C-alpha positions as CSV (number, residue, x, y, z in Angstrom):
1,M,-4.7,41.1,21.9
2,K,-3.4,37.5,21.8
3,R,-6.2,36.6,19.3
4,F,-5.0,39.3,16.9
5,L,-1.3,38.5,17.4
6,G,-1.8,34.7,17.1
7,P,-0.9,34.5,13.4
8,L,2.3,36.5,14.1
9,Y,3.2,34.1,16.9
10,R,2.7,31.2,14.6
11,L,4.8,32.8,11.9
12,K,7.5,33.3,14.5
13,G,7.2,29.6,15.3
14,L,7.8,28.7,11.6
15,T,10.9,30.9,11.4
16,T,12.2,29.5,14.7
17,S,11.7,26.0,13.2
18,V,13.7,26.9,10.2
19,L,16.6,28.1,12.4
20,R,16.3,25.1,14.7
21,Y,16.4,22.6,11.7
22,P,18.5,24.3,9.1
23,L,19.7,21.2,7.3
24,T,16.2,19.7,7.2
25,T,14.8,23.0,5.8
26,A,17.6,23.1,3.1
27,F,16.7,19.6,2.0
28,L,13.0,20.4,1.9
29,V,13.6,23.5,-0.2
30,V,15.7,21.4,-2.7
31,A,12.9,18.7,-2.7
32,A,10.3,21.4,-3.4
33,V,12.4,22.8,-6.3
34,L,12.9,19.3,-7.8
35,T,9.2,18.5,-7.5
36,A,8.4,21.8,-9.3
37,M,10.8,20.8,-12.1
38,L,9.2,17.4,-12.2
39,I,5.8,18.9,-12.6
40,N,7.0,21.1,-15.4
41,K,9.2,18.7,-17.3
42,N,8.1,15.2,-16.1
43,V,11.8,14.1,-15.6
44,D,12.7,11.3,-13.2
45,Y,14.2,13.0,-10.1
46,S,13.3,10.1,-7.8
47,K,16.9,9.4,-6.7
48,Y,17.4,13.1,-5.7
49,L,14.0,13.2,-4.0
50,F,14.8,10.1,-2.0
51,T,18.1,11.6,-1.0
52,C,16.4,14.8,0.1
53,A,13.9,12.8,2.2
54,V,16.8,10.9,3.9
55,G,18.7,14.1,4.5
56,A,15.7,15.9,5.9
57,I,14.9,13.3,8.5
58,L,18.5,12.7,9.4
59,G,19.0,16.4,10.0
60,A,15.9,16.5,12.3
61,A,17.0,13.4,14.3
62,L,20.6,14.6,14.8
63,Q,19.3,18.0,15.9
64,A,17.2,16.2,18.5
65,L,20.3,14.3,19.6
66,Y,22.2,17.6,19.9
67,E,19.5,19.2,22.0
68,R,19.5,16.3,24.5
69,F,23.1,15.4,25.0
70,F,25.4,18.3,23.7
71,E,26.1,21.8,24.7
72,K,28.7,23.4,22.4
73,F,27.8,24.9,19.0
74,S,30.7,23.0,17.5
75,S,29.0,19.8,18.4
76,R,25.9,20.9,16.5
77,I,28.0,21.7,13.4
78,L,29.7,18.3,13.6
79,L,26.4,16.5,13.9
80,L,24.8,18.3,11.0
81,G,28.0,17.6,9.0
82,A,27.6,13.9,9.9
83,A,24.0,14.1,8.7
84,A,25.1,15.7,5.4
85,L,27.9,13.0,4.9
86,L,25.5,10.2,5.6
87,T,23.1,11.6,3.1
88,G,25.8,11.9,0.5
89,G,26.8,8.3,1.2
90,Y,23.2,7.3,0.6
91,Y,23.2,9.0,-2.7
92,L,26.4,7.4,-3.8
93,I,24.9,4.0,-2.9
94,I,21.7,4.5,-5.0
95,H,23.4,6.5,-7.8
96,S,24.6,3.4,-9.7
97,A,21.2,1.7,-9.6
98,P,19.2,1.9,-12.8
99,G,16.2,3.3,-10.8
100,I,14.4,3.3,-7.5
101,G,13.3,-0.3,-7.5
102,E,11.3,-2.1,-4.9
103,E,14.3,-3.1,-2.8
104,I,15.8,0.4,-2.6
105,A,12.4,2.0,-1.8
106,I,11.7,-0.5,1.0
107,R,15.2,-0.4,2.5
108,T,15.0,3.4,2.5
109,S,11.6,3.5,4.0
110,V,12.5,1.1,6.8
111,A,15.7,3.0,7.6
112,M,13.8,6.3,7.6
113,F,11.2,4.8,9.9
114,A,14.0,3.8,12.3
115,V,15.4,7.4,12.2
116,L,11.9,8.7,12.9
117,I,11.5,6.6,16.0
118,A,15.0,7.8,17.0
119,F,13.8,11.4,16.5
120,I,10.9,10.7,18.9
121,W,12.9,8.8,21.5
122,M,16.3,10.6,21.6
123,P,15.1,13.9,23.1
124,V,13.7,12.1,26.2
125,I,16.4,9.5,26.9
126,R,17.0,9.5,30.7
127,S,14.7,12.6,31.0
128,R,11.8,13.4,33.2
129,I,9.8,13.5,30.0
130,T,8.8,9.9,28.9
131,F,8.8,8.4,25.5
132,N,5.0,8.1,25.7
133,E,4.8,11.9,26.1
134,S,7.2,12.6,23.3
135,F,5.2,10.2,21.1
136,M,2.0,12.0,22.0
137,A,3.6,15.3,21.0
138,V,4.6,14.0,17.6
139,F,1.3,12.2,17.1
140,K,-0.6,15.5,17.7
141,A,1.8,17.6,15.7
142,L,1.4,15.2,12.7
143,F,-2.4,15.4,12.7
144,Q,-2.5,19.1,13.4
145,S,0.0,19.9,10.6
146,A,-1.8,17.6,8.2
147,F,-5.2,19.2,9.0
148,Y,-4.0,22.7,8.6
149,S,-2.2,21.9,5.4
150,A,-5.3,20.3,3.9
151,I,-7.3,23.3,4.8
152,I,-4.7,25.7,3.3
153,F,-4.5,23.6,0.1
154,G,-8.3,23.5,-0.2
155,G,-8.5,27.2,0.2
156,L,-5.8,28.0,-2.3
157,S,-7.3,25.5,-4.8
158,L,-10.6,27.4,-4.5
159,I,-8.9,30.7,-5.2
160,I,-7.0,29.2,-8.2
161,F,-10.3,27.8,-9.5
162,A,-12.1,31.1,-9.1
163,I,-9.4,33.0,-10.9
164,D,-9.2,30.4,-13.7
165,Q,-13.0,30.5,-14.2
166,L,-13.7,34.2,-13.7
167,I,-10.7,36.3,-14.5
168,Y,-7.8,34.6,-16.4
169,Q,-7.3,31.0,-17.6
170,L,-4.5,29.4,-15.5
171,D,-2.1,26.6,-16.3
172,P,-3.7,23.3,-14.9
173,R,-0.3,22.6,-13.2
174,A,-1.0,25.5,-10.8
175,Y,-2.8,23.0,-8.5
176,A,0.2,20.6,-8.5
177,H,2.6,23.5,-7.8
178,T,0.3,24.6,-4.9
179,A,0.3,21.1,-3.5
180,N,4.1,21.0,-3.7
181,I,4.5,24.2,-1.7
182,V,2.0,23.2,0.9
183,F,2.8,19.5,1.4
184,V,6.5,19.3,0.6
185,L,7.6,22.5,2.2
186,F,5.0,24.0,4.6
187,L,3.7,20.8,6.2
188,P,7.0,19.4,7.5
189,I,8.2,22.8,8.7
190,F,5.0,23.5,10.5
191,F,5.1,20.0,12.0
192,L,8.6,20.6,13.4
193,S,7.5,24.0,14.8
194,L,5.0,22.1,17.0
195,I,7.7,19.9,18.5
196,P,8.8,21.4,21.9
197,I,12.4,21.8,23.1
198,Y,12.8,19.2,25.9
199,P,15.3,19.5,28.8
200,G,18.9,18.9,27.8
201,K,22.4,19.7,28.7
202,R,22.3,23.2,27.3
203,E,21.6,25.9,29.8
204,I,18.6,27.4,28.1
205,E,15.2,28.2,29.4
206,V,12.7,25.3,28.7
207,D,9.1,26.2,28.3
208,D,7.4,23.7,30.6
209,H,4.0,25.0,29.7
210,K,4.6,24.4,26.0
211,I,5.9,20.9,26.8
212,E,2.9,20.0,28.9
213,K,0.5,21.4,26.3
214,A,2.3,19.4,23.5
215,T,2.5,16.1,25.5
216,Q,-0.9,16.0,27.2
217,C,-3.7,13.9,25.6
218,P,-6.6,16.1,24.4
219,K,-10.0,15.4,25.9
220,F,-11.4,14.4,22.5
221,L,-8.6,11.9,22.0
222,D,-9.0,10.7,25.6
223,V,-12.7,9.9,24.9
224,L,-12.0,8.4,21.5
225,I,-9.4,6.0,22.8
226,S,-11.0,5.1,26.1
227,Y,-14.6,4.6,25.1
228,I,-14.5,3.8,21.4
229,I,-11.2,2.4,20.2
230,I,-10.4,0.3,23.2
231,P,-13.9,-1.4,23.3
232,I,-13.6,-2.1,19.5
233,A,-10.2,-3.6,20.0
234,A,-11.6,-5.7,22.8
235,V,-14.4,-7.1,20.6
236,F,-11.9,-7.7,17.7
237,T,-9.6,-9.5,20.1
238,L,-12.4,-11.7,21.3
239,I,-13.3,-12.6,17.7
240,L,-9.7,-13.4,16.9
241,V,-9.2,-15.6,20.0
242,I,-12.4,-17.5,19.1
243,Y,-11.3,-18.0,15.5
244,I,-7.9,-19.3,16.7
245,A,-9.5,-21.6,19.2
246,L,-11.9,-23.1,16.6
247,N,-9.3,-23.5,13.9
248,I,-6.1,-24.3,15.9
249,T,-6.1,-27.8,14.5
250,G,-6.7,-26.8,10.8
251,E,-7.2,-23.6,8.8
252,F,-5.3,-21.3,11.2
253,W,-1.9,-22.7,10.1
254,T,-2.6,-22.1,6.3
255,N,-4.7,-18.9,6.3
256,N,-2.3,-16.4,4.7
257,L,-4.8,-13.5,5.2
258,L,-4.5,-13.9,8.9
259,E,-0.8,-13.0,8.8
260,S,-1.4,-9.4,7.7
261,M,-4.4,-9.1,10.0
262,I,-2.4,-10.1,13.1
263,V,0.4,-7.7,12.1
264,S,-2.1,-4.9,11.9
265,Y,-3.6,-6.0,15.2
266,A,-0.2,-6.0,16.9
267,I,0.6,-2.5,15.6
268,S,-2.8,-1.3,16.8
269,V,-2.3,-2.8,20.3
270,I,1.1,-1.3,20.7
271,L,0.0,2.1,19.3
272,I,-3.1,2.3,21.5
273,Y,-1.0,1.2,24.6
274,I,1.4,4.1,24.1
275,L,-1.3,6.7,23.4
276,A,-3.3,5.5,26.4
277,S,-0.3,5.3,28.8
278,K,-1.2,8.4,30.7
279,L,-5.0,7.9,30.7
280,E,-6.6,7.1,34.1
281,N,-9.9,5.4,33.7
282,K,-11.2,1.8,33.9
283,F,-11.0,1.1,30.2
284,A,-7.4,2.4,29.8
285,N,-6.2,0.6,33.0
286,L,-7.8,-2.7,31.9
287,F,-6.3,-2.3,28.4
288,R,-2.8,-1.8,29.8
289,L,-3.2,-4.7,32.2
290,I,-4.7,-7.3,29.8
291,F,-3.9,-6.6,26.2
292,P,0.0,-7.0,26.2
293,K,-0.5,-10.4,27.8
294,V,-3.0,-11.5,25.2
295,L,-0.8,-10.1,22.4
296,V,2.1,-12.5,23.1
297,P,0.4,-15.9,22.5
298,I,-1.4,-14.6,19.4
299,V,1.7,-13.4,17.7
300,V,3.8,-16.4,18.8
301,L,1.2,-18.7,17.2
302,Q,1.3,-16.6,14.0
303,I,5.1,-16.8,13.9
304,I,4.9,-20.6,14.0
305,S,2.2,-20.5,11.3
306,S,4.3,-18.3,9.1
307,A,7.4,-20.4,9.6
308,I,5.5,-23.6,8.6
309,N,4.2,-21.9,5.4
310,M,7.7,-20.6,4.7
311,M,9.0,-24.2,4.4
312,D,6.9,-24.6,1.2
313,T,7.2,-21.1,-0.3
314,G,10.6,-20.0,0.9
315,V,11.4,-16.6,2.4
316,T,10.1,-13.5,0.7
317,Y,10.8,-10.0,2.0
318,T,7.2,-9.6,3.0
319,R,7.1,-12.9,5.0
320,Y,10.5,-11.9,6.5
321,Y,9.1,-8.7,7.8
322,E,5.9,-10.4,9.1
323,I,8.0,-12.9,11.1
324,L,10.5,-10.2,12.3
325,F,7.7,-7.9,13.4
326,G,6.0,-10.9,15.1
327,I,9.1,-11.5,17.1
328,F,9.3,-7.8,18.0
329,A,5.6,-7.7,18.9
330,A,6.0,-10.7,21.2
331,A,9.0,-9.2,22.9
332,A,7.2,-5.8,23.2
333,G,4.2,-7.6,24.7
334,V,6.5,-9.1,27.4
335,V,8.1,-5.7,28.1
336,L,4.7,-3.9,28.3
337,S,3.4,-6.7,30.6
338,F,6.2,-6.3,33.2
339,V,8.0,-3.0,32.8
340,P,6.5,0.2,34.2
341,V,4.7,2.4,31.7
342,R,7.2,5.3,31.9
343,K,9.9,2.8,30.6
344,N,8.3,2.4,27.2
345,G,11.4,3.9,25.6
346,I,12.6,0.3,25.6
347,I,10.1,-0.4,22.9
348,A,11.6,2.4,20.8
349,A,15.1,1.1,21.2
350,M,13.9,-2.4,20.2
351,L,12.0,-1.1,17.2
352,I,15.1,0.8,16.0
353,A,17.3,-2.3,16.5
354,F,14.9,-4.6,14.6
355,S,14.5,-2.1,11.7
356,L,18.2,-1.7,11.3
357,F,18.7,-5.5,11.5
358,S,16.3,-5.9,8.6
359,V,18.3,-3.6,6.2
360,I,21.9,-4.4,7.0
361,P,23.4,-7.3,5.0
362,P,23.8,-10.3,5.3
363,V,20.9,-10.7,7.6
364,D,18.6,-8.2,5.9
365,A,15.2,-9.1,4.4
366,F,16.4,-8.9,0.8
367,T,19.6,-10.9,1.1
368,V,17.9,-13.7,3.1
369,S,14.9,-13.8,0.7
370,R,17.1,-13.9,-2.4
371,V,19.3,-16.7,-1.1
372,S,16.2,-18.6,0.1
373,Q,14.4,-18.3,-3.3
374,E,17.5,-19.2,-5.2
375,N,18.1,-22.3,-3.1
376,M,14.5,-23.4,-3.4
377,L,14.5,-23.0,-7.2
378,K,17.9,-24.8,-7.5
379,T,16.7,-27.7,-5.3
380,V,13.6,-28.2,-7.4
381,L,15.4,-28.0,-10.7
382,M,18.1,-30.5,-9.5
383,N,15.6,-32.9,-8.1
384,N,13.8,-33.0,-11.5
385,G,17.1,-33.3,-13.5
386,M,16.6,-29.8,-15.0
387,L,19.9,-28.3,-14.1
388,E,23.1,-29.5,-15.8
389,N,26.4,-27.5,-16.2
390,N,24.7,-24.3,-15.1
391,T,22.1,-24.6,-17.8
392,I,18.3,-25.1,-17.3
393,K,16.9,-28.1,-19.3
394,P,13.2,-27.6,-20.2
395,K,10.9,-30.3,-18.9
396,E,7.1,-30.5,-19.3
397,N,6.1,-33.4,-17.1
398,L,6.7,-32.2,-13.5
399,P,4.8,-32.8,-10.3
400,E,2.2,-30.0,-9.8
401,G,3.8,-28.9,-6.6
402,D,7.2,-28.5,-8.2
403,K,5.7,-26.5,-11.0
404,Q,4.2,-24.1,-8.5
405,K,7.4,-23.8,-6.6
406,I,9.3,-22.9,-9.8
407,I,6.7,-20.4,-10.8
408,Q,6.7,-18.7,-7.4
409,S,10.5,-18.6,-7.1
410,V,11.0,-17.3,-10.7
411,Q,8.2,-14.7,-10.2
412,Y,9.8,-13.4,-7.0
413,L,13.4,-13.3,-8.4
414,S,12.2,-11.6,-11.6
415,M,10.1,-9.0,-9.6
416,M,13.2,-8.2,-7.5
417,N,15.5,-8.1,-10.6
418,Y,17.7,-10.9,-9.3
419,T,17.7,-13.2,-12.3
420,D,20.6,-11.4,-13.9
421,E,22.8,-12.3,-10.9
422,I,22.0,-16.1,-11.3
423,A,24.4,-17.9,-13.6
424,Y,22.0,-20.5,-15.0
425,F,19.4,-18.0,-16.1
426,P,19.4,-16.8,-19.8
427,N,20.7,-13.3,-20.4
428,D,18.0,-10.6,-20.1
429,F,15.5,-13.2,-18.9
430,N,11.9,-12.0,-19.2
431,M,9.3,-13.8,-17.0
432,Y,6.5,-13.5,-19.4
433,E,8.3,-13.9,-22.7
434,D,11.0,-16.5,-21.9
435,F,9.5,-18.7,-19.1
436,N,7.8,-21.3,-21.3
437,Q,10.8,-21.9,-23.5
438,T,13.3,-21.9,-20.5
439,F,11.4,-24.3,-18.2
440,G,9.3,-26.3,-20.7
441,F,5.8,-25.6,-19.3
442,N,3.3,-22.8,-19.3
443,Y,3.7,-20.1,-16.8
444,F,-0.1,-19.9,-16.6
445,D,-0.6,-23.6,-15.9
446,M,-2.9,-24.0,-13.0
447,P,-2.9,-26.8,-10.4
448,A,-4.9,-29.9,-11.3
449,G,-8.6,-29.4,-11.0
450,Q,-8.3,-25.6,-11.5
451,K,-8.8,-23.5,-14.6
452,R,-6.6,-20.5,-15.5
453,P,-8.3,-17.1,-15.7
454,I,-9.6,-16.1,-19.1
455,F,-9.1,-12.6,-20.5
456,V,-10.0,-11.6,-24.1
457,T,-10.0,-8.2,-25.7
458,Y,-11.0,-6.9,-29.1
459,D,-9.0,-4.1,-30.8
460,A,-11.4,-1.1,-30.5
461,Q,-9.5,0.7,-33.2
462,Q,-10.8,-1.7,-35.8
463,P,-13.8,-0.4,-37.8
464,M,-17.2,-1.9,-36.8
465,G,-20.1,-1.9,-39.2
466,I,-23.3,-0.2,-37.9
467,A,-25.3,0.0,-41.1
468,G,-29.0,-1.0,-40.6
469,F,-29.0,-0.5,-36.8
470,D,-31.0,2.2,-35.1
471,V,-28.9,2.7,-31.9
472,L,-25.4,2.0,-30.5
473,I,-25.0,1.7,-26.8
474,Q,-21.9,1.0,-24.7
475,T,-22.4,-0.9,-21.4
476,D,-21.0,-3.7,-19.2
477,I,-22.0,-6.7,-17.1
478,S,-20.7,-8.3,-14.0
479,I,-21.7,-11.8,-12.9
480,P,-22.7,-12.7,-10.2
481,N,-24.6,-9.6,-9.4
482,K,-27.9,-10.6,-7.9
483,F,-28.8,-7.1,-6.8
484,M,-28.0,-5.4,-10.1
485,D,-30.3,-2.4,-10.7
486,P,-32.2,-2.7,-14.0
487,Q,-30.8,-0.2,-16.6
488,S,-32.9,0.9,-19.5
489,W,-32.6,2.9,-22.8
490,E,-35.2,4.4,-25.1
491,I,-35.2,3.5,-28.8
492,K,-37.3,5.7,-31.1
493,K,-38.3,4.3,-34.5
494,S,-41.0,5.5,-36.9
495,G,-42.8,7.5,-34.2
496,Q,-42.8,4.5,-31.9
497,V,-40.9,4.3,-28.6
498,Y,-39.2,1.0,-27.6
499,T,-37.3,0.2,-24.4
500,M,-34.2,-1.9,-24.0
501,T,-33.5,-3.1,-20.5
502,K,-30.5,-4.8,-18.9
503,E,-31.8,-6.9,-16.0
504,V,-31.4,-10.1,-14.0
505,K,-34.2,-12.6,-13.8
506,D,-34.1,-16.0,-12.1
507,G,-30.3,-15.8,-11.8
508,N,-29.9,-15.1,-15.6
509,Y,-28.8,-11.8,-17.2
510,Y,-30.7,-10.4,-20.2
511,L,-30.8,-7.5,-22.6
512,T,-34.6,-7.3,-23.4
513,V,-36.3,-5.0,-26.0
514,K,-40.0,-4.2,-25.3
515,D,-42.6,-2.2,-27.2
516,I,-44.6,0.7,-25.9
517,N,-47.1,-1.8,-24.3
518,G,-44.3,-3.5,-22.4
519,Q,-44.4,-6.6,-24.6
520,E,-41.1,-8.3,-25.2
521,I,-40.1,-8.4,-28.9
522,I,-36.6,-9.9,-28.5
523,H,-33.9,-10.6,-25.9
524,F,-30.3,-11.6,-25.7
525,T,-28.8,-13.7,-22.8
526,L,-25.7,-12.1,-21.6
527,D,-24.5,-15.3,-20.0
528,D,-23.8,-16.6,-23.5
529,I,-20.8,-14.2,-23.7
530,F,-19.0,-16.1,-20.9
531,T,-20.1,-19.5,-22.1
532,R,-18.2,-18.9,-25.3
533,Y,-15.0,-17.6,-23.6
534,S,-15.0,-20.1,-20.7
535,D,-13.4,-22.7,-23.0
536,Y,-11.2,-20.2,-24.8
537,D,-7.8,-21.8,-24.7
538,E,-5.7,-19.7,-27.1
539,T,-2.4,-18.4,-25.7
540,K,-3.1,-14.8,-27.0
541,S,-5.9,-12.7,-25.5
542,A,-6.7,-10.8,-28.7
543,I,-9.8,-11.9,-30.5
544,T,-11.2,-11.3,-33.9
545,Y,-14.3,-9.4,-34.8
546,E,-16.1,-12.7,-35.5
547,Q,-15.1,-14.0,-32.0
548,A,-16.3,-10.7,-30.4
549,L,-19.6,-10.7,-32.2
550,F,-22.9,-12.1,-30.9
551,T,-26.2,-11.7,-32.7
552,V,-29.9,-12.7,-32.1
553,E,-32.6,-11.9,-34.6
554,N,-36.3,-12.5,-35.3
555,T,-38.9,-10.9,-37.5
556,K,-39.4,-7.9,-35.2
557,A,-35.8,-6.9,-34.2
558,R,-32.1,-7.7,-34.2
559,I,-29.6,-7.3,-31.4
560,S,-25.8,-7.5,-32.0
561,V,-23.3,-7.5,-29.1
562,V,-19.6,-6.7,-29.8
563,V,-17.4,-7.5,-26.8
564,Q,-14.6,-5.0,-26.1
565,N,-13.1,-7.1,-23.3
566,A,-14.2,-9.9,-21.1
567,N,-12.6,-11.9,-18.3
568,V,-13.6,-15.0,-16.4
569,D,-12.0,-15.9,-13.0
570,F,-12.5,-19.5,-11.8
571,M,-12.6,-19.1,-8.0
572,A,-12.7,-22.0,-5.5
573,N,-16.5,-21.6,-4.9
574,E,-17.8,-19.7,-7.9
575,T,-16.9,-18.2,-11.2
576,R,-16.7,-14.5,-11.6
577,S,-17.1,-12.8,-14.9
578,F,-17.0,-9.3,-16.3
579,A,-17.4,-7.8,-19.8
580,D,-17.5,-4.4,-21.5
581,F,-19.4,-4.4,-24.8
582,Y,-21.3,-2.5,-27.5
583,V,-25.0,-3.2,-28.1
584,L,-26.5,-2.5,-31.6
585,V,-30.3,-2.7,-31.9
586,Q,-32.4,-2.7,-35.1
587,I,-36.2,-2.4,-34.9
588,K,-37.7,-3.9,-38.1
């Protein structure tokens, strides 16, 4: 009987979730309506959608707070009212902004992440249920709801496709509207329905069986973590330690790629530790014993490396978060090394505190990075006599290092829309249009010994003569590409069949035309395209038809190549080139 009533129980769970999280549901419904309007009219509702997202997660978090610490219904009303007021305050803050820029998006995302962690942690503060168990419940609910939602969307999409193809032609936007209903409305409500009610102050019957089922680690995940993920993490850690040991006196301190890699490594270690907190096997026990202690020195070294690099480049919000997360990871490693597993809620409290610290002025990532970049730029300008009476004086002859500092700072300040707030910048400063005139040197200037990337393009709307040619082919070439598969085309002329092949031989790239016996009658060397453009030093990337045209000819055939676009990147160890082009072939 339970098998047949299962869908009804699940439907009851959804309705219970709506009643349990009324404010969250209301914001989700509004978000779904706005998204539907966006699909139909393509109007920018981003501010309203961000507000709905903030309101939805605040409503869920304060409902969790109510369930853990409060009893009276009036307390619930007050908490939901507080969530609504905070959401309204958020909207008023972003309402005056011209749009959802990078700063607003990141501030909002970090704040929402902090609220999400609070949603996981608050129901189990000083409870017999641990933070690890609550995290497992949320982790499972997230993947289960995402899986079911993907299956439902796939099924509905097939139904829409079948109706569109077999019965009645539907509006193509039907797929987008279906995705909106499934992923904006159904998925989060279904997710919340899987979160159990934990013991709190209210005198209600708690379903211990549901809590145990929600918080226990499935056998599949147990095996995956213990015998696959943990051994992989161990091997990666060994490689990382060996690299650091071999490069501790050199490359380690300047390798920017390693910063993001170690951040990802630290996140993985902490996540695996929490998921493996209740597993009882050798691999899980060794992981909990060793990895937090290994994590601390690795992230401390990376913090020092980032701080050294920051002296030359100044603070950016990405580097701010890398260092801040490194400090958190080091502190978390210490806590996980010496505090009992069931006390991992300390990690949640630390994570919330660090997240809020990074978004609250004046110590937030954006205020600190703006001040740092402004100060670095001002120092370089003043040291070179380029700043007088709050006016920038252009200067061409600058040390290469100072040029790069100016470019990096101006690029960051422009990207974050801070230049309008700096007195000595011209009004409505545009990085790409005004840089050369303002500072006196080319924005694209490369350090000594390096060449700037080349990019050229031909206006494809211009007419192109094809008279006298037998075929027109569009193709491309990428160099180096030692393992490029030969590509061939048939050319028929006067009852004869010829073949044109694009291939690589002895490190060179060719278009070769052969007759029916396989004898070459003409070829064009594709490397010649990039030889021409490697010394192309015009400031504009547009090229004329004559600059785009290459022709080889003999008594038997003619090949003309018309370049659509080509780019050449001068890397440290090699030159990489790519081109799209038309090929016209005439058999005589």
